[in-house]
C-alpha positions in Angstrom: 52.3 -2.2 24.1 50.4 1.2 24.6 49.4 0.8 21.0 47.6 -2.1 21.6 45.4 -0.8 24.2 43.1 1.3 21.6 43.1 -1.5 18.9 41.7 -3.9 21.4 39.5 -1.5 22.9 37.9 -0.6 19.3 37.5 -4.5 18.6 35.6 -4.7 21.8 33.5 -1.5 21.2 32.7 -3.2 17.6 31.6 -6.4 19.0 29.4 -4.9 21.6 27.4 -3.0 18.6 27.7 -6.1 16.3 25.7 -8.2 19.4 23.3 -5.5 19.8 22.3 -4.9 16.4 21.9 -9.1 16.0 19.9 -8.9 19.5 17.5 -6.3 18.4 16.8 -7.9 14.8 12.8 -8.6 14.7 12.0 -12.3 14.0 12.1 -13.1 10.3 10.3 -15.6 8.0 12.7 -18.3 6.8 10.1 -20.7 5.2 6.7 -20.8 4.0 4.5 -23.6 2.5 3.4 -23.1 0.0 6.4 -20.8 -1.1 6.3 -17.2 -2.7 4.7 -17.7 -6.1 4.4 -21.4 -5.8 1.7 -23.3 -7.8 0.0 -25.8 -5.5 -3.5 -27.8 -5.3 -5.5 -29.2 -2.6 -4.2 -26.5 0.1 -5.6 -27.0 3.4 -2.7 -25.8 5.7 -0.4 -23.1 5.0 2.7 -22.8 7.5 5.1 -20.2 8.3 8.4 -20.8 10.0 10.4 -18.2 11.5 13.6 -17.3 12.7 12.7 -17.2 16.7 9.9 -18.0 18.9 7.1 -15.7 18.3 4.0 -15.0 20.7 0.7 -16.6 20.0 -1.6 -13.8 21.1 0.2 -11.1 19.3 1.2 -13.0 15.9 -1.2 -14.0 13.2 -1.6 -13.9 9.3 -4.4 -13.8 6.8 -5.0 -15.3 3.6 -6.9 -13.0 1.0 -7.7 -14.5 -2.2 -7.1 -11.8 -4.9 -8.1 -13.5 -8.2 -10.4 -16.3 -9.5 -10.1 -17.8 -12.8 -13.0 -16.7 -14.9 -13.8 -13.6 -12.9 -12.0 -10.5 -14.3 -13.5 -8.2 -11.5 -12.7 -10.2 -8.6 -12.4 -8.1 -5.6 -10.2 -9.2 -2.6 -11.8 -11.6 -0.2 -10.6 -12.5 3.1 -10.7 -16.2 3.8 -12.5 -17.0 7.0 -12.8 -20.1 9.1 -9.3 -20.9 9.3 -7.7 -22.1 12.5 -4.2 -20.7 13.8 -1.7 -22.9 15.9 2.0 -22.6 16.8 4.3 -25.2 17.1 5.4 -26.7 20.3 8.6 -24.3 20.2 6.4 -21.5 18.9 8.5 -20.9 15.5 6.0 -22.3 13.1 2.6 -20.9 12.8 -0.2 -23.4 11.1 -3.2 -21.6 9.5 -5.4 -24.4 8.8 -8.7 -24.4 6.5 -11.9 -25.9 6.9 -11.5 -27.2 3.0 -9.4 -26.9 0.3 -9.0 -23.5 -1.0 -10.3 -23.3 -4.4 -8.1 -22.5 -7.8 -7.1 -18.8 -7.8 -4.5 -16.1 -6.7 -3.9 -15.7 -2.9 -1.8 -13.2 -0.7 -0.6 -13.9 2.5 -0.2 -11.0 5.0 1.6 -12.1 8.2 2.9 -10.5 11.4 4.9 -11.7 14.4 6.0 -10.4 17.6 9.0 -11.7 19.5 8.7 -12.5 23.3 10.5 -9.3 24.0 8.2 -7.5 21.6 10.3 -6.7 18.7 7.9 -7.0 15.6 8.1 -7.7 12.1 5.6 -8.0 9.1 5.6 -9.4 5.7 3.6 -11.2 2.9 3.8 -12.9 -0.3 1.3 -14.6 -3.1 1.0 -17.7 -4.2 -1.6 -19.8 -6.4 -3.7 -22.6 -6.1 -4.7 -24.4 -9.4 
């Protein structure tokens, strides 16, 4: 019977650390529309869905045009005039553009902050045809 106590104690400690690391994980991007490397047309709304609710004041995204057909030396250009909103459950961020994005390549840079201040950031590219 004495030999079971160290085993049980070890199991409890392992579960405690597993729970701590899961709780400490930052919000993750679980889906995006358009998706990474997608080729789309008539894009007026971009959406990012996270693994948990994010702060509306501390989270956001920017969309940068990185290339345009026929313009070999097109410099990066931040897309302005968009409006950002969070869904009711604060897991999906929508970026609405005033008009459809023109043909070219784009980079999305996002940052998300959970209610308990854990932070995450990332990015991906897509193109508009």
